[in-house]
C-alpha beads as a LAMMPS data file, in Angstrom:
LAMMPS data file: protein, C-alpha beads

93 atoms
92 bonds

1 atom types
1 bond types

-500.0 500.0 xlo xhi
-500.0 500.0 ylo yhi
-500.0 500.0 zlo zhi

Masses

1 110.0

Atoms # bond

1 1 1 -169.992 367.911 -431.873
2 1 1 -168.847 370.301 -434.563
3 1 1 -169.448 369.768 -438.281
4 1 1 -165.805 368.934 -439.098
5 1 1 -165.724 366.073 -436.593
6 1 1 -169.023 364.695 -437.898
7 1 1 -167.615 364.709 -441.410
8 1 1 -164.508 362.806 -440.296
9 1 1 -166.604 360.192 -438.476
10 1 1 -168.936 359.819 -441.448
11 1 1 -166.139 359.220 -443.950
12 1 1 -164.194 356.892 -441.648
13 1 1 -167.420 354.934 -441.063
14 1 1 -168.026 354.642 -444.820
15 1 1 -164.370 353.660 -445.423
16 1 1 -164.526 350.789 -442.927
17 1 1 -167.896 349.667 -444.310
18 1 1 -166.422 349.661 -447.818
19 1 1 -163.476 347.528 -446.677
20 1 1 -165.815 345.046 -445.027
21 1 1 -167.992 345.005 -448.167
22 1 1 -164.928 344.148 -450.259
23 1 1 -164.056 341.285 -447.891
24 1 1 -167.615 339.902 -448.048
25 1 1 -167.614 340.182 -451.834
26 1 1 -164.285 338.295 -452.009
27 1 1 -165.829 335.581 -449.849
28 1 1 -168.769 335.360 -452.265
29 1 1 -166.476 335.067 -455.279
30 1 1 -163.773 332.757 -453.882
31 1 1 -165.028 330.663 -450.953
32 1 1 -168.767 330.377 -451.403
33 1 1 -168.516 328.369 -454.665
34 1 1 -166.215 325.898 -452.878
35 1 1 -168.753 325.511 -450.091
36 1 1 -171.532 324.812 -452.589
37 1 1 -169.362 322.216 -454.359
38 1 1 -168.700 320.518 -451.034
39 1 1 -172.407 319.802 -450.584
40 1 1 -172.352 317.309 -453.468
41 1 1 -169.402 315.486 -451.884
42 1 1 -170.704 315.173 -448.308
43 1 1 -174.312 314.584 -449.311
44 1 1 -176.083 317.373 -447.418
45 1 1 -176.650 321.047 -448.040
46 1 1 -173.827 323.301 -446.847
47 1 1 -175.274 326.620 -448.041
48 1 1 -177.071 329.351 -446.170
49 1 1 -180.409 328.609 -444.485
50 1 1 -181.816 332.079 -445.046
51 1 1 -182.966 334.283 -447.872
52 1 1 -181.142 336.534 -448.596
53 1 1 -177.938 334.591 -447.917
54 1 1 -175.845 335.715 -444.967
55 1 1 -173.262 337.378 -447.207
56 1 1 -175.947 339.230 -449.207
57 1 1 -177.577 340.248 -445.912
58 1 1 -174.231 341.642 -444.723
59 1 1 -173.724 343.654 -447.909
60 1 1 -177.237 345.067 -447.794
61 1 1 -176.880 346.009 -444.111
62 1 1 -173.565 347.745 -444.776
63 1 1 -175.150 349.823 -447.540
64 1 1 -178.339 350.654 -445.662
65 1 1 -177.155 351.298 -442.065
66 1 1 -174.220 353.006 -440.337
67 1 1 -171.253 350.695 -439.748
68 1 1 -171.789 350.010 -436.028
69 1 1 -175.474 349.242 -436.535
70 1 1 -174.813 347.052 -439.597
71 1 1 -172.247 345.062 -437.602
72 1 1 -174.834 344.479 -434.883
73 1 1 -177.412 343.189 -437.392
74 1 1 -174.810 340.970 -439.087
75 1 1 -173.688 339.559 -435.727
76 1 1 -177.275 338.725 -434.741
77 1 1 -177.871 337.071 -438.111
78 1 1 -174.745 334.918 -437.826
79 1 1 -175.849 333.774 -434.371
80 1 1 -179.149 332.612 -435.888
81 1 1 -177.384 330.696 -438.662
82 1 1 -177.466 327.282 -436.971
83 1 1 -179.694 324.215 -436.999
84 1 1 -181.760 325.112 -433.898
85 1 1 -183.153 328.277 -435.476
86 1 1 -185.904 328.582 -438.087
87 1 1 -184.758 329.211 -441.620
88 1 1 -186.456 331.107 -444.445
89 1 1 -186.944 334.706 -445.481
90 1 1 -185.191 337.179 -443.164
91 1 1 -185.369 340.774 -444.461
92 1 1 -182.983 343.541 -443.488
93 1 1 -184.479 345.697 -440.706

Bonds

1 1 1 2
2 1 2 3
3 1 3 4
4 1 4 5
5 1 5 6
6 1 6 7
7 1 7 8
8 1 8 9
9 1 9 10
10 1 10 11
11 1 11 12
12 1 12 13
13 1 13 14
14 1 14 15
15 1 15 16
16 1 16 17
17 1 17 18
18 1 18 19
19 1 19 20
20 1 20 21
21 1 21 22
22 1 22 23
23 1 23 24
24 1 24 25
25 1 25 26
26 1 26 27
27 1 27 28
28 1 28 29
29 1 29 30
30 1 30 31
31 1 31 32
32 1 32 33
33 1 33 34
34 1 34 35
35 1 35 36
36 1 36 37
37 1 37 38
38 1 38 39
39 1 39 40
40 1 40 41
41 1 41 42
42 1 42 43
43 1 43 44
44 1 44 45
45 1 45 46
46 1 46 47
47 1 47 48
48 1 48 49
49 1 49 50
50 1 50 51
51 1 51 52
52 1 52 53
53 1 53 54
54 1 54 55
55 1 55 56
56 1 56 57
57 1 57 58
58 1 58 59
59 1 59 60
60 1 60 61
61 1 61 62
62 1 62 63
63 1 63 64
64 1 64 65
65 1 65 66
66 1 66 67
67 1 67 68
68 1 68 69
69 1 69 70
70 1 70 71
71 1 71 72
72 1 72 73
73 1 73 74
74 1 74 75
75 1 75 76
76 1 76 77
77 1 77 78
78 1 78 79
79 1 79 80
80 1 80 81
81 1 81 82
82 1 82 83
83 1 83 84
84 1 84 85
85 1 85 86
86 1 86 87
87 1 87 88
88 1 88 89
89 1 89 90
90 1 90 91
91 1 91 92
92 1 92 93
C-alpha cells in the first residue's frame, strides 16, 4: 500500500474515532447523570459494574488503539457488562 493511501486511512480512522468519542462524551454529560439519579428511585444501583466505567473505557480505548481494534475491545466489554459476569477493575489492554 502506498504512503498516500495509508495517510488517508489513518486520518479517516482518527476522524471516526473522534466522532465516536464525542458521542460517548455526550452520553457521559447528558444521560449518565439521569441513570445515576434513577438508582435512588428504584432502590438498586444502576451504574457501571466496572472500573473504569464503560464509557471511560470506551474513550480510553479510542485514544489508545486504532478504531477497529478499539471497537472490538468496547464490544467485548459491553458483553461482559451484565449480572452473570464478575465486576471490578478491568484495565484497557
